[in-house]
N, CA, C and O of each residue as an XYZ file, in Angstrom:
756
protein
N     -11.957      7.347     38.585
C     -11.239      6.072     38.480
C     -12.358      5.031     38.177
O     -12.104      4.196     37.308
N     -13.469      4.992     38.749
C     -14.511      3.881     38.451
C     -14.943      3.990     36.992
O     -15.128      2.996     36.289
N     -15.103      5.318     36.547
C     -15.653      5.607     35.112
C     -14.457      5.057     34.130
O     -14.765      4.493     33.080
N     -13.235      5.218     34.462
C     -12.208      4.804     33.680
C     -12.122      3.302     33.522
O     -11.972      2.757     32.429
N     -12.226      2.664     34.675
C     -12.204      1.239     34.638
C     -13.502      0.549     33.963
O     -13.489     -0.565     33.439
N     -14.531      1.332     34.056
C     -15.804      0.897     33.360
C     -15.563      1.035     31.938
O     -15.845      0.115     31.170
N     -15.033      2.189     31.514
C     -14.812      2.318     29.981
C     -13.771      1.410     29.445
O     -13.880      1.067     28.268
N     -12.775      0.973     30.153
C     -11.780      0.003     29.768
C     -12.275     -1.401     29.635
O     -11.851     -2.207     28.807
N     -13.308     -1.648     30.615
C     -13.814     -2.963     30.631
C     -14.922     -3.001     29.415
O     -15.044     -4.033     28.755
N     -15.633     -1.976     29.175
C     -16.560     -2.104     27.997
C     -15.872     -2.052     26.784
O     -16.475     -2.511     25.815
N     -14.613     -1.544     26.586
C     -13.836     -1.541     25.372
C     -13.376     -3.024     25.131
O     -13.465     -3.541     24.017
N     -12.911     -3.645     26.163
C     -12.313     -4.992     26.083
C     -13.531     -5.874     25.605
O     -13.412     -6.585     24.607
N     -14.730     -5.818     26.344
C     -15.889     -6.657     25.901
C     -16.333     -6.292     24.379
O     -16.696     -7.147     23.571
N     -16.263     -5.093     24.142
C     -16.671     -4.763     22.565
C     -15.721     -5.488     21.596
O     -16.095     -6.117     20.607
N     -14.269     -5.301     22.054
C     -13.319     -5.799     21.080
C     -13.417     -7.395     21.126
O     -13.153     -8.024     20.101
N     -13.753     -7.992     22.175
C     -13.965     -9.583     22.222
C     -15.240    -10.003     21.369
O     -15.283    -11.005     20.654
N     -16.228     -9.129     21.543
C     -17.458     -9.492     20.777
C     -17.232     -9.365     19.303
O     -17.730    -10.173     18.519
N     -16.380     -8.216     18.862
C     -16.271     -8.113     17.431
C     -15.414     -9.115     16.896
O     -15.636     -9.567     15.773
N     -14.403     -9.532     17.626
C     -13.516    -10.735     17.174
C     -14.242    -11.901     17.029
O     -13.957    -12.622     16.073
N     -15.232    -12.273     17.877
C     -16.047    -13.546     17.944
C     -16.885    -13.404     16.490
O     -16.849    -14.255     15.601
N     -17.598    -12.226     16.442
C     -18.160    -12.038     15.189
C     -17.469    -12.324     13.880
O     -17.934    -13.039     12.992
N     -16.327    -11.702     13.851
C     -15.422    -12.042     12.554
C     -15.120    -13.407     12.464
O     -15.062    -13.945     11.358
N     -14.885    -14.138     13.685
C     -14.469    -15.612     13.607
C     -15.752    -16.439     13.120
O     -15.654    -17.352     12.300
N     -16.841    -16.080     13.639
C     -18.105    -16.738     13.170
C     -18.339    -16.511     11.704
O     -18.600    -17.433     10.931
N     -18.239    -15.255     11.349
C     -18.328    -15.102      9.783
C     -17.402    -15.934      8.936
O     -17.794    -16.463      7.896
N     -16.190    -16.045      9.380
C     -15.002    -16.999      8.638
C     -15.697    -18.381      8.676
O     -15.830    -19.020      7.632
N     -16.125    -18.835      9.821
C     -16.665    -20.175      9.858
C     -17.784    -20.458      8.885
O     -17.859    -21.467      8.184
N     -18.645    -19.459      8.917
C     -19.767    -19.616      8.043
C     -19.457    -19.577      6.540
O     -20.144    -20.176      5.713
N     -18.324    -18.798      6.220
C     -17.901    -18.683      4.842
C     -17.071    -20.073      4.416
O     -17.028    -20.449      3.245
N     -16.534    -20.659      5.314
C     -15.987    -21.903      5.192
C     -17.075    -22.996      4.840
O     -16.985    -23.728      3.854
N     -18.073    -23.027      5.718
C     -19.280    -23.993      5.443
C     -19.931    -23.721      4.273
O     -20.499    -24.641      3.683
N     -19.942    -22.444      3.779
C     -20.615    -22.079      2.501
C     -19.878    -22.485      1.311
O     -20.362    -22.411      0.181
N     -18.674    -22.925      1.573
C     -17.794    -23.420      0.321
C     -17.039    -22.215     -0.247
O     -16.736    -22.168     -1.439
N     -16.762    -21.310      0.559
C     -15.764    -20.109      0.140
C     -14.581    -20.770     -0.458
O     -14.194    -21.815      0.065
N     -13.926    -20.268     -1.542
C     -12.994    -20.925     -2.185
C     -11.687    -20.802     -1.396
O     -11.512    -19.771     -0.747
N     -10.786    -21.729     -1.393
C      -9.664    -21.864     -0.794
C      -8.551    -21.104     -1.590
O      -8.492    -21.176     -2.817
N      -7.746    -20.436     -0.904
C      -6.777    -19.600     -1.668
C      -5.612    -20.519     -2.261
O      -5.392    -21.632     -1.783
N      -4.969    -20.058     -3.196
C      -3.669    -20.550     -3.578
C      -2.676    -20.187     -2.562
O      -2.448    -18.988     -2.402
N      -1.961    -21.185     -1.749
C      -1.036    -20.769     -0.671
C      -0.229    -19.535     -1.056
O      -0.212    -18.504     -0.382
N       0.515    -19.743     -2.326
C       1.343    -18.552     -2.708
C       0.610    -17.271     -2.790
O       1.309    -16.259     -2.740
N      -0.625    -17.131     -2.903
C      -1.151    -15.884     -3.142
C      -1.343    -15.076     -1.749
O      -1.448    -13.850     -1.774
N      -1.384    -15.771     -0.589
C      -1.540    -15.183      0.638
C      -0.427    -15.370      1.826
O      -0.586    -15.066      3.009
N       0.516    -15.835      1.337
C       1.743    -15.949      2.348
C       2.487    -14.738      2.654
O       3.293    -14.755      3.585
N       2.307    -13.749      2.001
C       3.050    -12.470      2.300
C       2.263    -11.282      1.848
O       1.347    -11.460      1.045
N       2.537    -10.098      2.289
C       1.804     -8.872      1.827
C       2.223     -8.761      0.333
O       1.310     -8.466     -0.438
N       3.372     -8.936     -0.157
C       3.790     -8.911     -1.484
C       2.910     -9.881     -2.427
O       2.478     -9.537     -3.527
N       2.727    -11.028     -1.886
C       2.073    -12.098     -2.628
C       0.469    -11.698     -2.805
O      -0.118    -11.776     -3.884
N      -0.107    -11.281     -1.629
C      -1.641    -10.971     -1.751
C      -1.842     -9.761     -2.628
O      -2.841     -9.685     -3.342
N      -0.862     -8.745     -2.597
C      -1.176     -7.659     -3.516
C      -0.973     -7.943     -4.843
O      -1.717     -7.461     -5.697
N       0.116     -8.803     -5.172
C       0.262     -9.285     -6.520
C      -0.869    -10.034     -7.021
O      -1.276     -9.857     -8.169
N      -1.390    -10.845     -6.242
C      -2.613    -11.702     -6.547
C      -3.818    -10.812     -6.855
O      -4.589    -11.097     -7.772
N      -3.970     -9.769     -6.110
C      -5.207     -8.890     -6.218
C      -4.991     -8.139     -7.492
O      -5.924     -8.159     -8.295
N      -3.943     -7.500     -7.794
C      -3.934     -6.806     -9.124
C      -4.038     -7.925    -10.303
O      -4.577     -7.644    -11.373
N      -3.531     -9.113    -10.059
C      -3.541    -10.099    -11.101
C      -4.928    -10.618    -11.474
O      -5.260    -10.878    -12.631
N      -5.797    -10.763    -10.283
C      -7.190    -11.216    -10.538
C      -8.082    -10.183    -11.422
O      -8.934    -10.587    -12.213
N      -7.832     -8.970    -11.232
C      -8.709     -8.047    -11.917
C      -8.213     -7.502    -13.298
O      -8.845     -6.692    -13.976
N      -7.018     -8.040    -13.624
C      -6.354     -7.586    -14.891
C      -6.310     -8.649    -15.968
O      -6.083     -9.806    -15.612
N      -6.498     -8.385    -17.211
C      -6.629     -9.203    -18.378
C      -7.132     -8.571    -19.655
O      -7.607     -7.436    -19.642
N      -7.038     -9.259    -20.710
C      -7.413     -8.641    -21.971
C      -8.977     -8.698    -22.105
O      -9.657     -9.383    -21.341
N      -9.488     -7.974    -23.073
C     -10.922     -7.817    -23.411
C     -11.303     -9.230    -23.838
O     -10.605     -9.870    -24.624
N     -12.391     -9.685    -23.318
C     -12.981    -11.060    -23.654
C     -12.546    -12.126    -22.762
O     -13.041    -13.251    -22.825
N     -11.622    -11.801    -21.922
C     -10.954    -12.823    -20.989
C     -11.775    -13.016    -19.745
O     -11.920    -11.969    -19.114
N     -12.304    -13.991    -19.267
C     -13.020    -14.225    -18.061
C     -11.941    -14.155    -16.912
O     -10.851    -14.718    -17.008
N     -12.336    -13.418    -15.817
C     -11.409    -13.310    -14.652
C     -11.669    -14.573    -13.679
O     -12.739    -15.181    -13.686
N     -10.781    -14.844    -12.994
C     -10.931    -15.898    -11.988
C     -11.424    -15.390    -10.750
O     -10.662    -15.147     -9.814
N     -12.785    -15.198    -10.687
C     -13.453    -14.506     -9.525
C     -13.310    -15.323     -8.214
O     -13.318    -14.754     -7.123
N     -13.200    -16.461     -8.320
C     -13.067    -17.367     -7.115
C     -11.668    -17.037     -6.532
O     -11.522    -16.931     -5.314
N     -10.768    -16.893     -7.293
C      -9.347    -16.539     -6.710
C      -9.456    -15.189     -5.950
O      -8.963    -14.945     -4.849
N     -10.255    -14.282     -6.801
C     -10.416    -12.852     -5.974
C     -11.040    -13.017     -4.691
O     -10.610    -12.497     -3.661
N     -12.086    -13.765     -4.764
C     -12.908    -14.155     -3.501
C     -12.157    -14.618     -2.328
O     -12.431    -14.233     -1.191
N     -11.121    -15.521     -2.621
C     -10.252    -16.176     -1.777
C      -9.373    -15.320     -1.042
O      -8.907    -15.656      0.047
N      -9.123    -14.196     -1.611
C      -8.244    -13.225     -0.803
C      -8.740    -12.380      0.196
O      -7.993    -11.721      0.920
N     -10.220    -12.361      0.289
C     -10.913    -11.404      1.149
C     -11.411    -12.124      2.369
O     -11.988    -13.211      2.332
N     -11.104    -11.331      3.615
C     -11.808    -11.825      4.806
C     -13.279    -11.724      4.577
O     -13.749    -10.761      3.970
N     -14.027    -12.701      5.051
C     -15.679    -12.682      5.139
C     -16.037    -11.203      5.608
O     -15.311    -10.719      6.475
N     -16.917    -10.570      5.194
C     -17.351     -9.157      5.507
C     -16.469     -8.059      4.971
O     -16.716     -6.879      5.217
N     -15.407     -8.452      4.214
C     -14.515     -7.343      3.715
C     -15.147     -6.458      2.774
O     -16.049     -6.893      2.060
N     -14.765     -5.255      2.698
C     -15.359     -4.133      1.818
C     -14.487     -3.458      0.827
O     -13.298     -3.286      1.096
N     -14.986     -3.069     -0.291
C     -14.390     -2.513     -1.195
C     -15.108     -1.186     -1.349
O     -16.325     -1.131     -1.522
N     -14.272     -0.043     -1.277
C     -14.897      1.288     -1.231
C     -14.366      2.272     -2.254
O     -13.387      2.952     -1.947
N     -14.920      2.403     -3.422
C     -14.598      3.379     -4.384
C     -14.994      4.809     -3.865
O     -16.070      4.984     -3.292
N     -14.157      5.759     -4.067
C     -14.623      7.128     -3.830
C     -14.030      8.005     -4.780
O     -13.075      7.606     -5.448
N     -14.521      9.247     -4.929
C     -14.143     10.209     -5.899
C     -15.199     11.260     -6.083
O     -16.169     11.444     -5.348
N     -14.866     11.941     -7.193
C     -15.743     13.176     -7.562
C     -16.804     12.743     -8.438
O     -16.612     12.053     -9.440
N     -18.018     13.193     -8.013
C     -19.313     12.956     -8.932
C     -19.336     14.142    -10.122
O     -18.557     15.095    -10.122
N     -20.226     13.942    -10.994
C     -20.221     14.866    -12.149
C     -20.725     16.320    -11.423
O     -20.406     17.400    -11.920
N     -21.387     16.241    -10.431
C     -21.821     17.528     -9.663
C     -20.718     18.198     -8.963
O     -20.850     19.335     -8.509
N     -19.538     17.460     -8.856
C     -18.425     18.005     -8.248
C     -18.377     17.509     -6.655
O     -17.351     17.659     -5.992
N     -19.239     17.076     -6.263
C     -19.378     16.475     -4.828
C     -18.491     15.273     -4.804
O     -18.327     14.591     -5.816
N     -17.910     15.002     -3.646
C     -17.218     13.718     -3.468
C     -18.179     12.841     -2.632
O     -19.011     13.275     -1.835
N     -17.936     11.502     -2.938
C     -18.790     10.526     -2.339
C     -17.919      9.161     -2.356
O     -16.867      9.006     -2.977
N     -18.573      8.209     -1.549
C     -17.867      6.813     -1.494
C     -19.171      5.918     -1.717
O     -20.298      6.298     -1.403
N     -18.914      4.829     -2.230
C     -19.892      3.581     -2.209
C     -19.189      2.349     -1.397
O     -17.981      2.140     -1.509
N     -19.875      1.703     -0.729
C     -19.429      0.490     -0.020
C     -20.039     -0.738     -0.649
O     -21.247     -0.901     -0.823
N     -19.032     -1.630     -0.989
C     -19.392     -2.778     -1.752
C     -18.786     -4.076     -1.003
O     -17.718     -4.007     -0.394
N     -19.403     -5.044     -1.075
C     -18.897     -6.275     -0.640
C     -18.141     -6.875     -1.901
O     -18.159     -6.192     -2.926
N     -17.477     -8.096     -1.912
C     -16.749     -8.655     -2.905
C     -17.810     -8.937     -3.953
O     -17.494     -8.600     -5.094
N     -18.961     -9.467     -3.801
C     -19.896     -9.955     -4.666
C     -20.360     -8.724     -5.445
O     -20.455     -8.769     -6.671
N     -20.639     -7.664     -4.768
C     -21.143     -6.290     -5.381
C     -20.087     -5.817     -6.349
O     -20.402     -5.362     -7.448
N     -18.852     -5.919     -5.952
C     -17.747     -5.538     -6.791
C     -17.722     -6.233     -8.036
O     -17.608     -5.569     -9.066
N     -17.823     -7.611     -8.095
C     -17.685     -8.487     -9.127
C     -18.906     -8.260    -10.001
O     -18.758     -8.294    -11.223
N     -20.115     -8.029     -9.465
C     -21.296     -7.762    -10.282
C     -21.227     -6.528    -11.041
O     -21.649     -6.443    -12.194
N     -20.670     -5.520    -10.369
C     -20.675     -4.069    -10.907
C     -19.383     -3.752    -11.853
O     -19.520     -3.051    -12.856
N     -18.267     -4.242    -11.525
C     -17.107     -3.963    -12.240
C     -16.673     -5.134    -13.080
O     -15.980     -4.848    -14.056
N     -16.961     -6.419    -12.872
C     -16.619     -7.525    -13.715
C     -16.975     -7.412    -15.173
O     -16.095     -7.615    -16.010
N     -18.347     -7.067    -15.583
C     -18.651     -7.044    -16.934
C     -17.727     -6.041    -17.649
O     -17.239     -6.339    -18.740
N     -17.459     -4.779    -17.017
C     -16.653     -3.785    -17.683
C     -15.194     -4.255    -17.828
O     -14.631     -4.018    -18.896
N     -14.533     -4.900    -16.849
C     -13.325     -5.288    -17.051
C     -13.070     -6.320    -18.082
O     -12.042     -6.275    -18.757
N     -13.978     -7.270    -18.239
C     -13.989     -8.328    -19.162
C     -14.298     -7.876    -20.543
O     -13.755     -8.391    -21.521
N     -15.127     -6.960    -20.625
C     -15.499     -6.580    -22.162
C     -14.522     -5.639    -22.599
O     -14.256     -5.689    -23.800
N     -13.890     -4.746    -21.868
C     -13.083     -3.586    -22.275
C     -11.518     -3.856    -22.175
O     -10.702     -3.131    -22.745
N     -11.144     -5.022    -21.359
C      -9.669     -5.148    -21.151
C      -9.392     -4.164    -20.030
O      -9.833     -3.016    -20.079
N      -8.703     -4.587    -19.081
C      -8.249     -3.750    -18.049
C      -6.901     -4.258    -17.329
O      -6.895     -5.379    -16.821
N      -5.976     -3.593    -17.291
C      -4.812     -3.922    -16.525
C      -4.508     -2.851    -15.607
O      -4.299     -1.696    -15.976
N      -4.483     -3.299    -14.234
C      -4.046     -2.382    -13.181
C      -2.618     -2.846    -12.654
O      -2.456     -4.017    -12.312
N      -1.660     -1.987    -12.596
C      -0.480     -2.436    -12.106
C      -0.022     -1.324    -10.924
O      -0.295     -0.126    -11.002
N       0.596     -1.836    -10.007
C       1.155     -1.067     -8.852
C       2.360     -0.449     -9.382
O       3.141     -1.111    -10.066
N       2.577      0.861     -9.093
C       3.647      1.667     -9.547
C       4.425      2.208     -8.347
O       5.567      2.631     -8.532
N       3.908      2.219     -7.196
C       4.596      2.440     -6.055
C       3.870      1.879     -4.770
O       2.674      1.596     -4.851
N       4.554      1.711     -3.596
C       3.888      1.173     -2.431
C       4.441      1.606     -1.183
O       5.657      1.589     -0.993
N       3.643      1.983     -0.346
C       4.089      2.528      0.992
C       3.346      1.523      2.082
O       2.119      1.428      2.059
N       4.059      0.855      2.939
C       3.513     -0.161      3.753
C       3.900      0.258      5.266
O       5.059      0.568      5.540
N       2.900      0.251      6.206
C       2.946      0.420      7.491
C       2.513     -0.880      8.137
O       1.395     -1.251      7.778
N       3.089     -1.596      8.937
C       2.739     -2.772      9.578
C       3.017     -2.782     11.043
O       3.935     -2.143     11.557
N       2.101     -3.609     11.746
C       2.294     -3.784     13.202
C       1.727     -5.010     13.569
O       0.533     -5.191     13.329
N       2.405     -5.897     14.123
C       1.687     -7.229     14.530
C       0.976     -8.000     13.459
O       1.587     -8.334     12.444
N      -0.003     -8.231     13.598
C      -0.862     -8.994     12.498
C      -1.753     -7.938     11.432
O      -2.681     -8.337     10.729
N      -1.346     -6.760     11.469
C      -1.993     -5.796     10.538
C      -1.095     -4.978      9.723
O      -0.013     -4.592     10.165
N      -1.533     -4.689      8.486
C      -0.664     -3.926      7.503
C      -1.609     -2.995      6.965
O      -2.754     -3.359      6.699
N      -1.186     -1.729      6.771
C      -1.861     -0.638      5.947
C      -0.976     -0.348      4.738
O       0.191      0.000      4.918
N      -1.486     -0.477      3.518
C      -0.716     -0.345      2.343
C      -1.371      0.798      1.554
O      -2.568      0.746      1.268
N      -0.564      1.861      1.191
C      -0.953      2.730      0.158
C      -0.285      2.215     -1.117
O       0.935      2.305     -1.253
N      -1.140      1.630     -2.135
C      -0.604      1.132     -3.228
C      -0.973      2.045     -4.491
O      -2.137      2.051     -4.893
N      -0.101      2.726     -5.046
C      -0.312      3.709     -6.081
C      -0.398      2.840     -7.441
O       0.469      2.015     -7.727
N      -1.371      3.065     -8.143
C      -1.660      2.194     -9.411
C      -1.724      3.157    -10.788
O      -1.823      4.384    -10.787
N      -1.649      2.376    -11.833
C      -2.202      2.913    -12.973
C      -2.896      1.880    -13.772
O      -2.529      0.707    -13.707
N      -3.969      2.287    -14.591
C      -4.753      1.440    -15.311
C      -4.638      1.605    -16.767
O      -4.542      2.717    -17.286
N      -4.647      0.420    -17.478
C      -4.649      0.524    -18.857
C      -5.623     -0.374    -19.520
O      -5.956     -1.376    -18.887
N      -6.151     -0.169    -20.733
C      -6.948     -1.249    -21.275
C      -6.267     -2.387    -21.925
O      -6.782     -3.504    -21.976
N      -5.079     -2.097    -22.434
C      -4.213     -3.306    -22.914
C      -2.797     -3.101    -22.187
O      -2.413     -1.994    -21.808
N      -2.076     -4.264    -22.035
C      -1.029     -4.281    -21.248
C       0.033     -3.472    -21.917
O       0.925     -2.977    -21.229
N      -0.002     -3.299    -23.251
C       1.049     -2.761    -23.987
C       0.624     -1.166    -24.281
O       1.361     -0.443    -24.951
N      -0.362     -0.795    -23.837
C      -0.678      0.658    -23.913
C       0.397      1.610    -23.326
O       0.831      1.483    -22.181
N       0.788      2.562    -24.183
C       1.861      3.434    -23.813
C       1.619      4.264    -22.567
O       2.448      4.337    -21.660
N       0.314      4.958    -22.558
C      -0.052      5.737    -21.359
C      -1.188      5.121    -20.629
O      -2.002      4.471    -21.283
N      -1.327      5.249    -19.398
C      -2.547      4.807    -18.687
C      -3.739      5.778    -18.798
O      -3.625      6.995    -18.942
N      -4.866      5.111    -18.716
C      -6.070      6.028    -18.897
C      -6.432      6.520    -17.447
O      -7.197      7.475    -17.308
N      -5.895      5.886    -16.393
C      -6.103      6.452    -15.049
C      -5.180      5.980    -14.148
O      -4.611      4.904    -14.329
N      -4.941      6.812    -13.015
C      -4.059      6.524    -11.877
C      -4.835      6.835    -10.631
O      -5.821      7.572    -10.601
N      -4.307      6.211     -9.602
C      -4.852      6.562     -8.254
C      -4.153      5.874     -7.156
O      -3.026      5.427     -7.368
N      -4.741      5.736     -5.936
C      -4.239      5.213     -4.833
C      -5.243      4.262     -4.323
O      -6.407      4.648     -4.219
N      -4.877      2.912     -3.954
C      -5.541      1.980     -3.265
C      -5.108      2.010     -1.846
O      -3.932      1.745     -1.593
N      -5.986      2.322     -0.844
C      -5.706      2.188      0.565
C      -6.082      0.787      0.951
O      -7.272      0.474      0.950
N      -5.187     -0.048      1.268
C      -5.610     -1.540      1.439
C      -5.196     -1.969      2.883
O      -4.014     -1.889      3.219
N      -6.099     -2.398      3.691
C      -5.941     -2.943      5.085
C      -5.955     -4.418      4.905
O      -6.771     -5.027      4.213
N      -4.995     -4.930      5.577
C      -4.627     -6.532      5.518
C      -4.520     -6.911      7.071
O      -4.118     -6.202      7.993
N      -5.008     -8.275      7.102
C      -4.889     -8.860      8.396
C      -4.307    -10.231      8.382
O      -4.729    -11.027      7.542
N      -3.313    -10.618      9.288
C      -2.776    -11.870      9.191
C      -3.380    -12.779     10.333
O      -3.201    -12.525     11.524
N      -4.020    -13.724      9.934
C      -4.667    -14.805     10.879
C      -4.914    -16.173     10.216
O      -5.075    -16.217      8.997
N      -4.951    -17.240     10.931
C      -5.050    -18.685     10.437
C      -3.924    -18.817      9.468
O      -4.122    -19.461      8.438
N      -2.695    -18.240      9.707
C      -1.466    -18.517      8.999
C      -1.453    -17.965      7.504
O      -0.762    -18.490      6.631
N      -2.242    -16.906      7.291
C      -2.284    -16.422      5.940
C      -2.721    -14.839      6.148
O      -3.221    -14.375      7.172
N      -2.425    -14.149      4.975
C      -2.970    -12.681      4.947
C      -4.348    -12.659      4.280
O      -4.635    -13.463      3.393
N      -5.098    -11.832      4.673
C      -6.443    -11.407      4.220
C      -6.633    -10.001      3.816
O      -6.100     -9.118      4.487
N      -7.354     -9.707      2.767
C      -7.776     -8.184      2.474
C      -8.957     -7.905      3.367
O      -9.927     -8.652      3.245
N      -9.003     -6.924      4.253
C     -10.007     -6.415      5.068
C     -10.799     -5.399      4.415
O     -12.028     -5.432      4.467
N     -10.106     -4.418      3.749
C     -10.716     -3.214      3.060
C      -9.824     -2.863      1.958
O      -8.611     -3.057      2.044
N     -10.397     -2.336      0.887
C      -9.747     -1.680     -0.186
C     -10.498     -0.272     -0.363
O     -11.685     -0.260     -0.687
N      -9.869      0.770     -0.171
C     -10.588      2.069     -0.179
C      -9.798      2.812     -1.230
O      -8.589      2.935     -1.032
N     -10.338      3.328     -2.334
C      -9.434      4.044     -3.315
C     -10.088      5.199     -3.884
O     -11.301      5.384     -3.792
N      -9.263      5.999     -4.488
C      -9.455      7.290     -5.166
C      -8.658      7.540     -6.295
O      -7.462      7.254     -6.238
N      -9.208      8.100     -7.459
C      -8.482      8.171     -8.666
C      -7.976      9.532     -8.729
O      -8.562     10.449     -8.154
N      -6.784      9.725     -9.484
C      -6.195     10.900     -9.692
C      -7.095     11.751    -10.557
O      -7.795     11.192    -11.401
N      -7.132     13.253    -10.385
C      -7.939     14.010    -11.074
C      -7.187     15.421    -11.238
O      -6.330     15.736    -10.412
N      -7.480     16.179    -12.197
C      -6.735     17.551    -12.218
C      -6.721     18.134    -11.037
O      -5.651     18.656    -10.722
N      -7.840     18.217    -10.085
C      -7.853     18.826     -8.876
C      -7.340     17.912     -7.637
O      -7.356     18.267     -6.458
N      -6.897     16.709     -8.116
C      -6.599     15.687     -7.150
C      -5.356     14.953     -7.487
O      -5.351     13.722     -7.498
N      -4.174     15.740     -7.794
C      -2.991     14.827     -8.178
C      -2.434     13.964     -7.225
O      -2.575     14.132     -6.013
N      -1.746     12.955     -7.785
C      -1.028     12.118     -6.705
C       0.163     12.953     -5.989
O       0.944     13.542     -6.736
N       0.318     13.026     -4.827
C       1.407     13.599     -4.243
C       2.679     12.665     -4.479
O       2.673     11.434     -4.513
N       3.735     13.490     -4.629
C       5.182     12.749     -5.143
C       5.489     11.735     -4.258
O       5.999     10.692     -4.667
N       5.179     11.964     -2.818
C       5.625     10.933     -1.811
C       5.016      9.605     -2.208
O       5.679      8.579     -2.054
N       3.860      9.566     -2.682
C       3.160      8.227     -3.167
C       3.552      7.720     -4.464
O       2.967      6.720     -4.880
N       4.539      8.311     -5.230
C       4.941      7.895     -6.223
C       6.358      7.164     -6.154
O       6.960      6.738     -7.140
N       6.797      7.085     -4.822
C       8.015      6.168     -4.431
C       7.610      5.270     -3.436
O       6.800      5.592     -2.566
N       8.195      4.016     -3.522
C       7.856      3.051     -2.692
C       8.598      3.160     -1.330
O       9.736      3.628     -1.284
N       7.942      2.724     -0.216
C       8.591      2.626      1.112
C       7.875      1.537      1.813
O       6.668      1.311      1.735
N       8.847      0.816      2.581
C       8.319     -0.318      3.309
C       8.951     -0.030      4.763
O      10.141      0.241      4.927
N       8.090     -0.114      5.696
C       8.666      0.006      7.089
C       8.801     -1.575      7.726
O       9.249     -1.748      8.860
């Protein structure tokens, strides 16, 4: 019984310390001039997902509104692409928002890139939501066929009266990794 109480006590302390750390990061981000979001971008799960896809999409030669993208993410948020390497091994890279902009931004702006959501599955509880957002990618909005499809696993948190992106973890469809049919239909709980 003592061990159980000790374990519970330690868990509560760790959770409180973690929350204080997140709140301190948010205050630091506000002091550092983190961009304020458009209210309409963060007032619902639908809105933040729409803004997320909108900020990375656009024609070749068009600069993206990277401050708008930054404003969607909780300080310390992560973007994690995963997939198969040429060797056949699978792996993941952990990026922060600035890493993503530096690595993906030039490609998106040079080649044109439109990512659109084709299905969504949402599980929500209290102030958290887990979204499986199935997407397709095209170089031009009018392209008949996408050059890629996949699933974004997006974790969201509601705090300070708005939604925040906490993590985006994604994988692309491949011949050996087709998108299951259940993720090609939308579902909201």
